[in-house]
C-alpha positions in Angstrom: -64.9 -101.2 62.2 -61.4 -102.3 61.4 -59.1 -99.4 60.7 -55.4 -99.6 59.7 -53.5 -96.3 59.2 -49.9 -96.6 57.8 -47.4 -93.8 58.1 -43.7 -93.1 57.8 -43.2 -93.3 54.1 -40.9 -90.8 52.5 -38.3 -90.2 49.8 -34.9 -91.6 50.9 -31.6 -92.1 49.3 -30.2 -95.6 48.5 -28.6 -97.0 51.6 -30.9 -95.0 53.9 -33.4 -96.1 56.5 -37.1 -95.6 57.3 -39.4 -96.8 60.0 -43.0 -97.4 59.0 -45.9 -97.6 61.5 -49.4 -98.9 61.3 -51.9 -97.8 63.8 -54.7 -100.4 64.3 -58.1 -100.2 65.8 -61.5 -101.9 65.7 -60.2 -105.4 66.4 -58.2 -107.4 69.0 -54.8 -106.3 67.8 -52.9 -108.2 70.5 -54.6 -111.4 69.5 -54.0 -110.9 65.8 -51.1 -111.9 63.5 -50.1 -109.0 61.2 -48.3 -108.7 57.9 -46.7 -106.1 55.7 -47.1 -106.2 51.9 -45.9 -103.8 49.2 -46.8 -102.9 45.6 -44.3 -101.4 43.3 -45.4 -99.3 40.3 -46.8 -101.6 37.6 -46.3 -104.7 39.6 -48.4 -107.0 41.7 -48.8 -107.2 45.5 -45.7 -108.6 47.2 -45.7 -110.1 50.7 -42.9 -108.5 52.8 -43.1 -109.8 56.4 -45.2 -111.5 59.0 -45.4 -111.3 62.8 -47.2 -113.5 65.3 -49.5 -112.2 68.0 -46.8 -111.7 70.6 -44.0 -110.9 68.3 -42.1 -114.1 69.0 -42.2 -115.3 65.5 -41.3 -113.3 62.4 -40.8 -114.2 58.8 -39.5 -112.2 55.8 -39.6 -112.3 52.0 -36.3 -113.1 50.4 -35.9 -109.7 48.9 -35.9 -107.9 52.3 -34.4 -110.6 54.6 -31.6 -109.2 56.7 -32.5 -105.6 55.9 -36.1 -105.2 57.3 -37.3 -105.8 60.8 -41.0 -106.2 61.7 -42.1 -105.5 65.3 -45.2 -104.6 67.2 -46.3 -102.8 70.4 -49.4 -104.4 71.7 -49.8 -101.7 74.3 -50.1 -99.1 71.6 -51.9 -101.3 69.0 -49.2 -100.4 66.5 -47.2 -102.4 64.0 -43.8 -101.3 62.7 -41.4 -102.0 59.9 -37.8 -100.9 60.2 -36.2 -100.7 56.8 -32.5 -100.4 56.5 -30.1 -100.5 53.6 -32.9 -99.4 51.3 -32.5 -100.0 47.5 -34.3 -98.4 44.6 -36.2 -101.7 44.1 -37.8 -101.2 47.5 -39.8 -98.3 46.0 -43.4 -99.1 46.5 -46.6 -98.4 48.4 -46.4 -100.3 51.7 -49.5 -101.7 53.3 -50.1 -103.4 56.7 -52.6 -106.2 56.7 -54.9 -107.8 59.2 -56.5 -110.8 57.5 -57.8 -109.3 54.3 -58.1 -105.8 55.7 -55.5 -103.1 54.8 -55.0 -99.4 55.2 -54.5 -96.7 52.5 -50.8 -97.4 52.4 -47.7 -95.3 52.7 -45.4 -94.4 49.8 -41.7 -95.3 50.1 -39.4 -93.9 47.3 -35.8 -94.8 47.2 -33.9 -92.6 44.8 -30.8 -90.4 44.6 
C-alpha cells in the first residue's frame, strides 16, 4: 500500500523558512519521480515542484522559483521541500505526490 506522510508545516512570519518532509513507503521510491503541490484556502490545487528519480532534474512553478528547493534522500525514502523567503501567499496545505497518490498534507501558514 502506498503511503505518503507529510510533516514540517507550521506558522511562520513573512520572510521566514520552513523545511517540509514526506516519508514514503509501499512503492519503489528510488525509482519514482515525485512532486509537491499545494492548495490555498478557496483555491485549486497548484503544482509547486518536481524532482526526478535520482534528484538530478528539478523544476519549479513560477511562484516559488528561486525561493523553494526540492530534494530527496533515497536511502531514507524521504522527499523534502526547503522553503525560504516565505510570503503570505505561500499559505496553503502542501502535499507530496507519487503519481496520483498523495498524503494528508501539512499546513503552512505565513502571517505576522
